PDBQT receptor file of N, H, CA, C and O in Angstrom, charges set to zero:
ATOM      1  N   MET A   1      -4.122 -23.567 -21.365  1.00  0.00    +0.000 N 
ATOM      2  CA  MET A   1      -3.247 -23.246 -20.190  1.00  0.00    +0.000 C 
ATOM      3  C   MET A   1      -1.980 -23.284 -20.516  1.00  0.00    +0.000 C 
ATOM      4  O   MET A   1      -1.349 -22.226 -20.496  1.00  0.00    +0.000 OA
ATOM      5  N   PHE A   2      -1.428 -24.327 -20.832  1.00  0.00    +0.000 N 
ATOM      6  H   PHE A   2      -1.941 -25.186 -20.848  1.00  0.00    +0.000 HD
ATOM      7  CA  PHE A   2       0.105 -24.579 -21.288  1.00  0.00    +0.000 C 
ATOM      8  C   PHE A   2       0.679 -23.431 -22.085  1.00  0.00    +0.000 C 
ATOM      9  O   PHE A   2       1.790 -22.936 -21.900  1.00  0.00    +0.000 OA
ATOM     10  N   THR A   3      -0.205 -23.067 -22.991  1.00  0.00    +0.000 N 
ATOM     11  H   THR A   3      -1.108 -23.470 -23.142  1.00  0.00    +0.000 HD
ATOM     12  CA  THR A   3       0.094 -21.942 -23.998  1.00  0.00    +0.000 C 
ATOM     13  C   THR A   3       0.298 -20.679 -23.326  1.00  0.00    +0.000 C 
ATOM     14  O   THR A   3       1.310 -20.014 -23.544  1.00  0.00    +0.000 OA
ATOM     15  N   TYR A   4      -0.670 -20.280 -22.462  1.00  0.00    +0.000 N 
ATOM     16  H   TYR A   4      -1.493 -20.820 -22.285  1.00  0.00    +0.000 HD
ATOM     17  CA  TYR A   4      -0.543 -19.412 -21.665  1.00  0.00    +0.000 C 
ATOM     18  C   TYR A   4       0.655 -18.983 -20.867  1.00  0.00    +0.000 C 
ATOM     19  O   TYR A   4       1.217 -17.888 -20.900  1.00  0.00    +0.000 OA
ATOM     20  N   ILE A   5       0.951 -20.059 -20.131  1.00  0.00    +0.000 N 
ATOM     21  H   ILE A   5       0.494 -20.948 -20.105  1.00  0.00    +0.000 HD
ATOM     22  CA  ILE A   5       2.026 -20.022 -19.364  1.00  0.00    +0.000 C 
ATOM     23  C   ILE A   5       3.376 -19.892 -20.208  1.00  0.00    +0.000 C 
ATOM     24  O   ILE A   5       4.209 -19.041 -19.897  1.00  0.00    +0.000 OA
ATOM     25  N   ARG A   6       3.546 -20.655 -21.155  1.00  0.00    +0.000 N 
ATOM     26  H   ARG A   6       2.870 -21.347 -21.408  1.00  0.00    +0.000 HD
ATOM     27  CA  ARG A   6       4.702 -20.567 -22.217  1.00  0.00    +0.000 C 
ATOM     28  C   ARG A   6       4.808 -19.020 -22.698  1.00  0.00    +0.000 C 
ATOM     29  O   ARG A   6       5.851 -18.370 -22.766  1.00  0.00    +0.000 OA
ATOM     30  N   GLU A   7       3.485 -18.568 -23.022  1.00  0.00    +0.000 N 
ATOM     31  H   GLU A   7       2.638 -19.097 -22.967  1.00  0.00    +0.000 HD
ATOM     32  CA  GLU A   7       3.745 -17.311 -23.524  1.00  0.00    +0.000 C 
ATOM     33  C   GLU A   7       4.132 -16.237 -22.382  1.00  0.00    +0.000 C 
ATOM     34  O   GLU A   7       4.834 -15.278 -22.705  1.00  0.00    +0.000 OA
ATOM     35  N   SER A   8       3.722 -16.371 -21.163  1.00  0.00    +0.000 N 
ATOM     36  H   SER A   8       3.152 -17.150 -20.901  1.00  0.00    +0.000 HD
ATOM     37  CA  SER A   8       4.023 -15.512 -20.190  1.00  0.00    +0.000 C 
ATOM     38  C   SER A   8       5.452 -15.673 -19.858  1.00  0.00    +0.000 C 
ATOM     39  O   SER A   8       5.973 -14.611 -19.517  1.00  0.00    +0.000 OA
ATOM     40  N   PHE A   9       6.221 -16.683 -19.860  1.00  0.00    +0.000 N 
ATOM     41  H   PHE A   9       5.798 -17.546 -20.137  1.00  0.00    +0.000 HD
ATOM     42  CA  PHE A   9       7.544 -16.942 -19.807  1.00  0.00    +0.000 C 
ATOM     43  C   PHE A   9       8.410 -16.307 -20.779  1.00  0.00    +0.000 C 
ATOM     44  O   PHE A   9       9.491 -15.771 -20.534  1.00  0.00    +0.000 OA
ATOM     45  N   GLU A  10       7.721 -16.436 -22.136  1.00  0.00    +0.000 N 
ATOM     46  H   GLU A  10       6.843 -16.872 -22.335  1.00  0.00    +0.000 HD
ATOM     47  CA  GLU A  10       8.287 -15.728 -23.338  1.00  0.00    +0.000 C 
ATOM     48  C   GLU A  10       8.574 -14.067 -22.936  1.00  0.00    +0.000 C 
ATOM     49  O   GLU A  10       9.601 -13.390 -22.932  1.00  0.00    +0.000 OA
ATOM     50  N   GLU A  11       7.263 -13.793 -22.631  1.00  0.00    +0.000 N 
ATOM     51  H   GLU A  11       6.428 -14.344 -22.634  1.00  0.00    +0.000 HD
ATOM     52  CA  GLU A  11       7.414 -12.179 -22.122  1.00  0.00    +0.000 C 
ATOM     53  C   GLU A  11       8.020 -11.689 -21.245  1.00  0.00    +0.000 C 
ATOM     54  O   GLU A  11       8.417 -10.529 -21.346  1.00  0.00    +0.000 OA
ATOM     55  N   LEU A  12       8.247 -12.422 -20.175  1.00  0.00    +0.000 N 
ATOM     56  H   LEU A  12       7.924 -13.365 -20.093  1.00  0.00    +0.000 HD
ATOM     57  CA  LEU A  12       9.082 -12.139 -19.016  1.00  0.00    +0.000 C 
ATOM     58  C   LEU A  12      10.590 -12.160 -19.715  1.00  0.00    +0.000 C 
ATOM     59  O   LEU A  12      11.258 -11.134 -19.589  1.00  0.00    +0.000 OA
ATOM     60  N   LYS A  13      11.132 -13.229 -20.414  1.00  0.00    +0.000 N 
ATOM     61  H   LYS A  13      10.589 -14.063 -20.516  1.00  0.00    +0.000 HD
ATOM     62  CA  LYS A  13      12.076 -13.201 -20.804  1.00  0.00    +0.000 C 
ATOM     63  C   LYS A  13      12.765 -12.033 -21.740  1.00  0.00    +0.000 C 
ATOM     64  O   LYS A  13      13.906 -11.575 -21.663  1.00  0.00    +0.000 OA
ATOM     65  N   HIS A  14      11.665 -11.690 -22.678  1.00  0.00    +0.000 N 
ATOM     66  H   HIS A  14      10.738 -12.062 -22.741  1.00  0.00    +0.000 HD
ATOM     67  CA  HIS A  14      11.962 -10.687 -23.779  1.00  0.00    +0.000 C 
ATOM     68  C   HIS A  14      11.451  -9.256 -23.587  1.00  0.00    +0.000 C 
ATOM     69  O   HIS A  14      11.934  -8.350 -24.266  1.00  0.00    +0.000 OA
ATOM     70  N   ASN A  15      10.569  -9.040 -22.760  1.00  0.00    +0.000 N 
ATOM     71  H   ASN A  15      10.176  -9.776 -22.208  1.00  0.00    +0.000 HD
ATOM     72  CA  ASN A  15       9.817  -7.691 -22.796  1.00  0.00    +0.000 C 
ATOM     73  C   ASN A  15      10.002  -7.094 -21.555  1.00  0.00    +0.000 C 
ATOM     74  O   ASN A  15       9.932  -5.865 -21.568  1.00  0.00    +0.000 OA
ATOM     75  N   VAL A  16      10.239  -7.679 -20.384  1.00  0.00    +0.000 N 
ATOM     76  H   VAL A  16      10.295  -8.677 -20.373  1.00  0.00    +0.000 HD
ATOM     77  CA  VAL A  16      10.043  -7.065 -18.957  1.00  0.00    +0.000 C 
ATOM     78  C   VAL A  16      11.644  -6.892 -18.582  1.00  0.00    +0.000 C 
ATOM     79  O   VAL A  16      12.515  -7.762 -18.605  1.00  0.00    +0.000 OA
ATOM     80  N   SER A  17      11.760  -5.426 -18.212  1.00  0.00    +0.000 N 
ATOM     81  H   SER A  17      11.052  -4.720 -18.193  1.00  0.00    +0.000 HD
ATOM     82  CA  SER A  17      13.004  -4.921 -17.593  1.00  0.00    +0.000 C 
ATOM     83  C   SER A  17      13.018  -4.682 -16.297  1.00  0.00    +0.000 C 
ATOM     84  O   SER A  17      12.027  -4.172 -15.775  1.00  0.00    +0.000 OA
ATOM     85  N   LEU A  18      13.930  -4.945 -15.690  1.00  0.00    +0.000 N 
ATOM     86  H   LEU A  18      14.736  -5.360 -16.115  1.00  0.00    +0.000 HD
ATOM     87  CA  LEU A  18      14.071  -4.501 -14.007  1.00  0.00    +0.000 C 
ATOM     88  C   LEU A  18      14.512  -3.459 -13.901  1.00  0.00    +0.000 C 
ATOM     89  O   LEU A  18      15.235  -3.015 -14.793  1.00  0.00    +0.000 OA
ATOM     90  N   PRO A  19      14.249  -2.803 -12.887  1.00  0.00    +0.000 N 
ATOM     91  CA  PRO A  19      14.587  -1.488 -12.458  1.00  0.00    +0.000 C 
ATOM     92  C   PRO A  19      16.075  -1.489 -11.985  1.00  0.00    +0.000 C 
ATOM     93  O   PRO A  19      16.464  -2.479 -11.365  1.00  0.00    +0.000 OA
ATOM     94  N   THR A  20      16.992  -0.398 -12.241  1.00  0.00    +0.000 N 
ATOM     95  H   THR A  20      16.677   0.407 -12.744  1.00  0.00    +0.000 HD
ATOM     96  CA  THR A  20      18.458  -0.507 -11.266  1.00  0.00    +0.000 C 
ATOM     97  C   THR A  20      18.241  -0.560  -9.855  1.00  0.00    +0.000 C 
ATOM     98  O   THR A  20      17.181  -0.338  -9.271  1.00  0.00    +0.000 OA
ATOM     99  N   ARG A  21      19.422  -0.895  -9.330  1.00  0.00    +0.000 N 
ATOM    100  H   ARG A  21      20.283  -1.075  -9.805  1.00  0.00    +0.000 HD
ATOM    101  CA  ARG A  21      19.279  -0.918  -7.812  1.00  0.00    +0.000 C 
ATOM    102  C   ARG A  21      18.899   0.422  -7.483  1.00  0.00    +0.000 C 
ATOM    103  O   ARG A  21      17.875   0.598  -6.823  1.00  0.00    +0.000 OA
ATOM    104  N   ALA A  22      19.624   1.422  -7.875  1.00  0.00    +0.000 N 
ATOM    105  H   ALA A  22      20.456   1.278  -8.410  1.00  0.00    +0.000 HD
ATOM    106  CA  ALA A  22      18.993   2.925  -7.265  1.00  0.00    +0.000 C 
ATOM    107  C   ALA A  22      17.621   3.222  -7.644  1.00  0.00    +0.000 C 
ATOM    108  O   ALA A  22      16.993   3.864  -6.802  1.00  0.00    +0.000 OA
ATOM    109  N   GLU A  23      16.899   2.853  -8.901  1.00  0.00    +0.000 N 
ATOM    110  H   GLU A  23      17.409   2.331  -9.585  1.00  0.00    +0.000 HD
ATOM    111  CA  GLU A  23      15.569   3.109  -8.908  1.00  0.00    +0.000 C 
ATOM    112  C   GLU A  23      14.878   2.343  -7.943  1.00  0.00    +0.000 C 
ATOM    113  O   GLU A  23      13.990   2.871  -7.273  1.00  0.00    +0.000 OA
ATOM    114  N   ALA A  24      15.167   1.230  -7.808  1.00  0.00    +0.000 N 
ATOM    115  H   ALA A  24      15.888   0.802  -8.352  1.00  0.00    +0.000 HD
ATOM    116  CA  ALA A  24      14.513   0.247  -6.723  1.00  0.00    +0.000 C 
ATOM    117  C   ALA A  24      14.482   0.941  -5.425  1.00  0.00    +0.000 C 
ATOM    118  O   ALA A  24      13.424   1.231  -4.868  1.00  0.00    +0.000 OA
ATOM    119  N   SER A  25      15.696   1.217  -4.924  1.00  0.00    +0.000 N 
ATOM    120  H   SER A  25      16.556   0.981  -5.376  1.00  0.00    +0.000 HD
ATOM    121  CA  SER A  25      15.790   1.891  -3.666  1.00  0.00    +0.000 C 
ATOM    122  C   SER A  25      15.125   3.312  -3.491  1.00  0.00    +0.000 C 
ATOM    123  O   SER A  25      14.672   3.659  -2.400  1.00  0.00    +0.000 OA
ATOM    124  N   ASN A  26      15.092   3.982  -4.416  1.00  0.00    +0.000 N 
ATOM    125  H   ASN A  26      15.461   3.700  -5.302  1.00  0.00    +0.000 HD
ATOM    126  CA  ASN A  26      13.993   5.074  -4.417  1.00  0.00    +0.000 C 
ATOM    127  C   ASN A  26      12.698   4.893  -4.566  1.00  0.00    +0.000 C 
ATOM    128  O   ASN A  26      11.889   5.706  -4.121  1.00  0.00    +0.000 OA
ATOM    129  N   LEU A  27      12.329   3.751  -5.242  1.00  0.00    +0.000 N 
ATOM    130  H   LEU A  27      12.987   3.090  -5.604  1.00  0.00    +0.000 HD
ATOM    131  CA  LEU A  27      10.928   3.443  -5.326  1.00  0.00    +0.000 C 
ATOM    132  C   LEU A  27      10.514   2.680  -3.768  1.00  0.00    +0.000 C 
ATOM    133  O   LEU A  27       9.375   2.690  -3.301  1.00  0.00    +0.000 OA
ATOM    134  N   MET A  28      11.468   2.168  -3.247  1.00  0.00    +0.000 N 
ATOM    135  H   MET A  28      12.393   2.160  -3.626  1.00  0.00    +0.000 HD
ATOM    136  CA  MET A  28      11.221   1.525  -1.975  1.00  0.00    +0.000 C 
ATOM    137  C   MET A  28      10.996   2.518  -0.841  1.00  0.00    +0.000 C 
ATOM    138  O   MET A  28      10.269   2.237   0.111  1.00  0.00    +0.000 OA
ATOM    139  N   VAL A  29      11.588   3.605  -0.947  1.00  0.00    +0.000 N 
ATOM    140  H   VAL A  29      12.179   3.833  -1.720  1.00  0.00    +0.000 HD
ATOM    141  CA  VAL A  29      11.586   4.786   0.032  1.00  0.00    +0.000 C 
ATOM    142  C   VAL A  29      10.237   5.358  -0.148  1.00  0.00    +0.000 C 
ATOM    143  O   VAL A  29       9.441   5.492   0.782  1.00  0.00    +0.000 OA
ATOM    144  N   ILE A  30      10.014   5.676  -1.325  1.00  0.00    +0.000 N 
ATOM    145  H   ILE A  30      10.661   5.567  -2.080  1.00  0.00    +0.000 HD
ATOM    146  CA  ILE A  30       8.411   6.453  -1.778  1.00  0.00    +0.000 C 
ATOM    147  C   ILE A  30       7.225   5.155  -1.108  1.00  0.00    +0.000 C 
ATOM    148  O   ILE A  30       6.284   5.394  -0.352  1.00  0.00    +0.000 OA
ATOM    149  N   VAL A  31       7.479   4.296  -1.451  1.00  0.00    +0.000 N 
ATOM    150  H   VAL A  31       8.244   4.102  -2.065  1.00  0.00    +0.000 HD
ATOM    151  CA  VAL A  31       6.533   3.176  -0.791  1.00  0.00    +0.000 C 
ATOM    152  C   VAL A  31       6.297   3.386   0.449  1.00  0.00    +0.000 C 
ATOM    153  O   VAL A  31       5.198   3.740   0.876  1.00  0.00    +0.000 OA
ATOM    154  N   ALA A  32       7.650   3.120   1.378  1.00  0.00    +0.000 N 
ATOM    155  H   ALA A  32       8.542   2.833   1.031  1.00  0.00    +0.000 HD
ATOM    156  CA  ALA A  32       7.633   3.153   2.707  1.00  0.00    +0.000 C 
ATOM    157  C   ALA A  32       7.094   4.685   3.146  1.00  0.00    +0.000 C 
ATOM    158  O   ALA A  32       6.342   4.704   4.120  1.00  0.00    +0.000 OA
ATOM    159  N   VAL A  33       7.369   5.780   2.603  1.00  0.00    +0.000 N 
ATOM    160  H   VAL A  33       7.980   5.765   1.812  1.00  0.00    +0.000 HD
ATOM    161  CA  VAL A  33       6.658   6.896   3.032  1.00  0.00    +0.000 C 
ATOM    162  C   VAL A  33       5.283   6.955   3.125  1.00  0.00    +0.000 C 
ATOM    163  O   VAL A  33       4.583   7.133   4.122  1.00  0.00    +0.000 OA
ATOM    164  N   PHE A  34       4.916   6.751   1.736  1.00  0.00    +0.000 N 
ATOM    165  H   PHE A  34       5.485   6.607   0.926  1.00  0.00    +0.000 HD
ATOM    166  CA  PHE A  34       3.466   6.814   1.851  1.00  0.00    +0.000 C 
ATOM    167  C   PHE A  34       2.479   5.892   2.611  1.00  0.00    +0.000 C 
ATOM    168  O   PHE A  34       1.332   6.171   2.959  1.00  0.00    +0.000 OA
ATOM    169  N   SER A  35       3.190   4.688   2.805  1.00  0.00    +0.000 N 
ATOM    170  H   SER A  35       4.122   4.461   2.523  1.00  0.00    +0.000 HD
ATOM    171  CA  SER A  35       2.711   3.708   3.591  1.00  0.00    +0.000 C 
ATOM    172  C   SER A  35       2.629   4.246   5.376  1.00  0.00    +0.000 C 
ATOM    173  O   SER A  35       1.781   3.921   6.207  1.00  0.00    +0.000 OA
ATOM    174  N   ILE A  36       3.582   4.972   5.516  1.00  0.00    +0.000 N 
ATOM    175  H   ILE A  36       4.270   5.236   4.841  1.00  0.00    +0.000 HD
ATOM    176  CA  ILE A  36       3.688   5.416   6.888  1.00  0.00    +0.000 C 
ATOM    177  C   ILE A  36       2.635   6.541   6.974  1.00  0.00    +0.000 C 
ATOM    178  O   ILE A  36       1.793   6.524   7.871  1.00  0.00    +0.000 OA
ATOM    179  N   LEU A  37       2.678   7.508   6.056  1.00  0.00    +0.000 N 
ATOM    180  H   LEU A  37       3.362   7.522   5.328  1.00  0.00    +0.000 HD
ATOM    181  CA  LEU A  37       1.484   8.467   5.845  1.00  0.00    +0.000 C 
ATOM    182  C   LEU A  37       0.151   7.966   5.900  1.00  0.00    +0.000 C 
ATOM    183  O   LEU A  37      -0.680   8.603   6.548  1.00  0.00    +0.000 OA
ATOM    184  N   PHE A  38      -0.189   6.865   5.284  1.00  0.00    +0.000 N 
ATOM    185  H   PHE A  38       0.485   6.348   4.758  1.00  0.00    +0.000 HD
ATOM    186  CA  PHE A  38      -1.546   6.295   5.258  1.00  0.00    +0.000 C 
ATOM    187  C   PHE A  38      -1.951   5.719   6.380  1.00  0.00    +0.000 C 
ATOM    188  O   PHE A  38      -3.104   5.783   6.807  1.00  0.00    +0.000 OA
ATOM    189  N   ALA A  39      -0.785   4.978   7.047  1.00  0.00    +0.000 N 
ATOM    190  H   ALA A  39       0.152   4.926   6.700  1.00  0.00    +0.000 HD
ATOM    191  CA  ALA A  39      -0.973   4.421   8.408  1.00  0.00    +0.000 C 
ATOM    192  C   ALA A  39      -1.363   5.415   9.389  1.00  0.00    +0.000 C 
ATOM    193  O   ALA A  39      -2.294   5.247  10.177  1.00  0.00    +0.000 OA
ATOM    194  N   LEU A  40      -0.571   6.547   9.325  1.00  0.00    +0.000 N 
ATOM    195  H   LEU A  40       0.185   6.684   8.685  1.00  0.00    +0.000 HD
ATOM    196  CA  LEU A  40      -1.072   7.819  10.298  1.00  0.00    +0.000 C 
ATOM    197  C   LEU A  40      -2.238   8.329  10.140  1.00  0.00    +0.000 C 
ATOM    198  O   LEU A  40      -2.943   8.754  11.055  1.00  0.00    +0.000 OA
ATOM    199  N   ALA A  41      -2.594   8.316   8.632  1.00  0.00    +0.000 N 
ATOM    200  H   ALA A  41      -2.022   7.971   7.888  1.00  0.00    +0.000 HD
ATOM    201  CA  ALA A  41      -4.184   9.108   8.592  1.00  0.00    +0.000 C 
ATOM    202  C   ALA A  41      -5.101   8.095   8.942  1.00  0.00    +0.000 C 
ATOM    203  O   ALA A  41      -6.128   8.450   9.521  1.00  0.00    +0.000 OA
ATOM    204  N   THR A  42      -4.921   6.900   8.699  1.00  0.00    +0.000 N 
ATOM    205  H   THR A  42      -4.087   6.612   8.228  1.00  0.00    +0.000 HD
ATOM    206  CA  THR A  42      -5.947   5.868   9.373  1.00  0.00    +0.000 C 
ATOM    207  C   THR A  42      -5.965   5.864  10.646  1.00  0.00    +0.000 C 
ATOM    208  O   THR A  42      -7.113   5.823  11.089  1.00  0.00    +0.000 OA
ATOM    209  N   TRP A  43      -5.094   5.892  11.478  1.00  0.00    +0.000 N 
ATOM    210  H   TRP A  43      -4.162   5.925  11.118  1.00  0.00    +0.000 HD
ATOM    211  CA  TRP A  43      -4.857   6.094  12.886  1.00  0.00    +0.000 C 
ATOM    212  C   TRP A  43      -5.583   7.308  13.417  1.00  0.00    +0.000 C 
ATOM    213  O   TRP A  43      -6.380   7.303  14.355  1.00  0.00    +0.000 OA
ATOM    214  N   GLY A  44      -5.195   8.373  12.681  1.00  0.00    +0.000 N 
ATOM    215  H   GLY A  44      -4.547   8.377  11.920  1.00  0.00    +0.000 HD
ATOM    216  CA  GLY A  44      -6.047   9.536  13.012  1.00  0.00    +0.000 C 
ATOM    217  C   GLY A  44      -7.573   9.556  12.909  1.00  0.00    +0.000 C 
ATOM    218  O   GLY A  44      -8.290  10.025  13.793  1.00  0.00    +0.000 OA
ATOM    219  N   VAL A  45      -7.957   9.096  11.937  1.00  0.00    +0.000 N 
ATOM    220  H   VAL A  45      -7.375   8.715  11.218  1.00  0.00    +0.000 HD
ATOM    221  CA  VAL A  45      -9.246   9.129  11.568  1.00  0.00    +0.000 C 
ATOM    222  C   VAL A  45     -10.062   8.015  12.808  1.00  0.00    +0.000 C 
ATOM    223  O   VAL A  45     -10.999   8.322  13.545  1.00  0.00    +0.000 OA
ATOM    224  N   ASP A  46      -9.394   6.771  12.729  1.00  0.00    +0.000 N 
ATOM    225  H   ASP A  46      -8.633   6.522  12.131  1.00  0.00    +0.000 HD
ATOM    226  CA  ASP A  46      -9.952   6.035  14.008  1.00  0.00    +0.000 C 
ATOM    227  C   ASP A  46     -10.138   6.448  15.251  1.00  0.00    +0.000 C 
ATOM    228  O   ASP A  46     -11.069   6.105  15.980  1.00  0.00    +0.000 OA
ATOM    229  N   THR A  47      -8.812   7.567  15.652  1.00  0.00    +0.000 N 
ATOM    230  H   THR A  47      -8.056   7.845  15.060  1.00  0.00    +0.000 HD
ATOM    231  CA  THR A  47      -9.171   8.058  16.909  1.00  0.00    +0.000 C 
ATOM    232  C   THR A  47      -9.958   8.994  16.956  1.00  0.00    +0.000 C 
ATOM    233  O   THR A  47     -10.337   9.251  18.098  1.00  0.00    +0.000 OA
ATOM    234  N   VAL A  48     -10.473   9.789  15.943  1.00  0.00    +0.000 N 
ATOM    235  H   VAL A  48     -10.165   9.579  15.015  1.00  0.00    +0.000 HD
ATOM    236  CA  VAL A  48     -11.500  10.835  15.717  1.00  0.00    +0.000 C 
ATOM    237  C   VAL A  48     -12.796  10.174  16.226  1.00  0.00    +0.000 C 
ATOM    238  O   VAL A  48     -13.436  10.460  17.237  1.00  0.00    +0.000 OA
ATOM    239  N   PHE A  49     -13.023   9.288  15.361  1.00  0.00    +0.000 N 
ATOM    240  H   PHE A  49     -12.503   9.055  14.540  1.00  0.00    +0.000 HD
ATOM    241  CA  PHE A  49     -14.199   8.563  15.252  1.00  0.00    +0.000 C 
ATOM    242  C   PHE A  49     -14.252   7.678  16.775  1.00  0.00    +0.000 C 
ATOM    243  O   PHE A  49     -15.382   7.411  17.184  1.00  0.00    +0.000 OA
ATOM    244  N   SER A  50     -13.462   7.377  17.332  1.00  0.00    +0.000 N 
ATOM    245  H   SER A  50     -12.544   7.594  17.000  1.00  0.00    +0.000 HD
ATOM    246  CA  SER A  50     -13.498   6.534  18.747  1.00  0.00    +0.000 C 
ATOM    247  C   SER A  50     -13.716   7.660  19.789  1.00  0.00    +0.000 C 
ATOM    248  O   SER A  50     -14.222   7.306  20.853  1.00  0.00    +0.000 OA
ATOM    249  N   LYS A  51     -13.391   9.014  19.623  1.00  0.00    +0.000 N 
ATOM    250  H   LYS A  51     -12.980   9.301  18.758  1.00  0.00    +0.000 HD
ATOM    251  CA  LYS A  51     -13.687   9.958  20.433  1.00  0.00    +0.000 C 
ATOM    252  C   LYS A  51     -15.186  10.498  20.304  1.00  0.00    +0.000 C 
ATOM    253  O   LYS A  51     -15.929  10.903  21.198  1.00  0.00    +0.000 OA
ATOM    254  N   LEU A  52     -15.414  10.385  18.924  1.00  0.00    +0.000 N 
ATOM    255  H   LEU A  52     -14.810  10.056  18.198  1.00  0.00    +0.000 HD
ATOM    256  CA  LEU A  52     -16.786  11.043  18.707  1.00  0.00    +0.000 C 
ATOM    257  C   LEU A  52     -17.840   9.975  19.222  1.00  0.00    +0.000 C 
ATOM    258  O   LEU A  52     -18.879  10.449  19.681  1.00  0.00    +0.000 OA
ATOM    259  N   ILE A  53     -17.692   8.439  19.205  1.00  0.00    +0.000 N 
ATOM    260  H   ILE A  53     -16.848   8.054  18.832  1.00  0.00    +0.000 HD
ATOM    261  CA  ILE A  53     -18.363   7.573  19.738  1.00  0.00    +0.000 C 
ATOM    262  C   ILE A  53     -18.661   7.489  21.298  1.00  0.00    +0.000 C 
ATOM    263  O   ILE A  53     -19.757   7.292  21.822  1.00  0.00    +0.000 OA
ATOM    264  N   GLN A  54     -17.634   7.651  21.815  1.00  0.00    +0.000 N 
ATOM    265  H   GLN A  54     -16.744   7.811  21.389  1.00  0.00    +0.000 HD
ATOM    266  CA  GLN A  54     -17.312   7.886  23.463  1.00  0.00    +0.000 C 
ATOM    267  C   GLN A  54     -18.363   9.224  23.769  1.00  0.00    +0.000 C 
ATOM    268  O   GLN A  54     -19.333   9.189  24.527  1.00  0.00    +0.000 OA
ATOM    269  N   LEU A  55     -17.982  10.190  23.114  1.00  0.00    +0.000 N 
ATOM    270  H   LEU A  55     -17.194  10.219  22.499  1.00  0.00    +0.000 HD
ATOM    271  CA  LEU A  55     -18.655  11.397  23.543  1.00  0.00    +0.000 C 
ATOM    272  C   LEU A  55     -20.204  11.231  23.292  1.00  0.00    +0.000 C 
ATOM    273  O   LEU A  55     -21.047  11.818  23.970  1.00  0.00    +0.000 OA
ATOM    274  N   TYR A  56     -20.467  10.457  22.354  1.00  0.00    +0.000 N 
ATOM    275  H   TYR A  56     -19.782   9.980  21.803  1.00  0.00    +0.000 HD
ATOM    276  CA  TYR A  56     -22.180  10.397  21.933  1.00  0.00    +0.000 C 
ATOM    277  C   TYR A  56     -22.639   9.228  23.066  1.00  0.00    +0.000 C 
ATOM    278  O   TYR A  56     -23.767   9.328  23.547  1.00  0.00    +0.000 OA
ATOM    279  N   PHE A  57     -21.791   8.165  23.473  1.00  0.00    +0.000 N 
ATOM    280  H   PHE A  57     -20.874   8.084  23.082  1.00  0.00    +0.000 HD
ATOM    281  CA  PHE A  57     -22.472   7.310  24.466  1.00  0.00    +0.000 C 
ATOM    282  C   PHE A  57     -22.149   8.004  25.683  1.00  0.00    +0.000 C 
ATOM    283  O   PHE A  57     -22.890   7.636  26.594  1.00  0.00    +0.000 OA
ATOM    284  N   ASN A  58     -21.322   8.863  26.025  1.00  0.00    +0.000 N 
ATOM    285  H   ASN A  58     -20.720   9.162  25.284  1.00  0.00    +0.000 HD
ATOM    286  CA  ASN A  58     -21.336   9.487  27.444  1.00  0.00    +0.000 C 
ATOM    287  C   ASN A  58     -22.446  10.441  27.669  1.00  0.00    +0.000 C 
ATOM    288  O   ASN A  58     -22.902  10.655  28.792  1.00  0.00    +0.000 OA
ATOM    289  N   THR A  59     -22.928  11.079  26.461  1.00  0.00    +0.000 N 
ATOM    290  H   THR A  59     -22.558  10.904  25.549  1.00  0.00    +0.000 HD
ATOM    291  CA  THR A  59     -23.936  12.104  26.575  1.00  0.00    +0.000 C 
ATOM    292  C   THR A  59     -25.282  11.308  26.732  1.00  0.00    +0.000 C 
ATOM    293  O   THR A  59     -26.195  11.966  27.231  1.00  0.00    +0.000 OA
ATOM    294  N   LEU A  60     -25.588   9.902  26.366  1.00  0.00    +0.000 N 
ATOM    295  H   LEU A  60     -24.846   9.367  25.961  1.00  0.00    +0.000 HD
ATOM    296  CA  LEU A  60     -26.678   9.326  26.468  1.00  0.00    +0.000 C 
ATOM    297  C   LEU A  60     -26.799   9.098  28.124  1.00  0.00    +0.000 C 
ATOM    298  O   LEU A  60     -27.954   9.110  28.552  1.00  0.00    +0.000 OA
ATOM    299  N   ASN A  61     -26.055   8.956  28.801  1.00  0.00    +0.000 N 
ATOM    300  H   ASN A  61     -25.118   8.946  28.454  1.00  0.00    +0.000 HD
ATOM    301  CA  ASN A  61     -26.106   8.696  30.298  1.00  0.00    +0.000 C 
ATOM    302  C   ASN A  61     -26.413   9.756  31.257  1.00  0.00    +0.000 C 
ATOM    303  O   ASN A  61     -26.445   9.508  32.462  1.00  0.00    +0.000 OA
TER     304      ASN A  61
């Protein structure tokens, strides 16, 4: 366990490079846009299913 943790920290020190501020900002915008699009798609599907279920139960009465 301790060997794993030590090796993980060594890898972080020597092998991992962080993106520049500009790259991080661009990636943040991309993630935000796709998150909003996914939320809108989920909302749309939920709305359609809700209307279909309401239509189904209203026709039963």
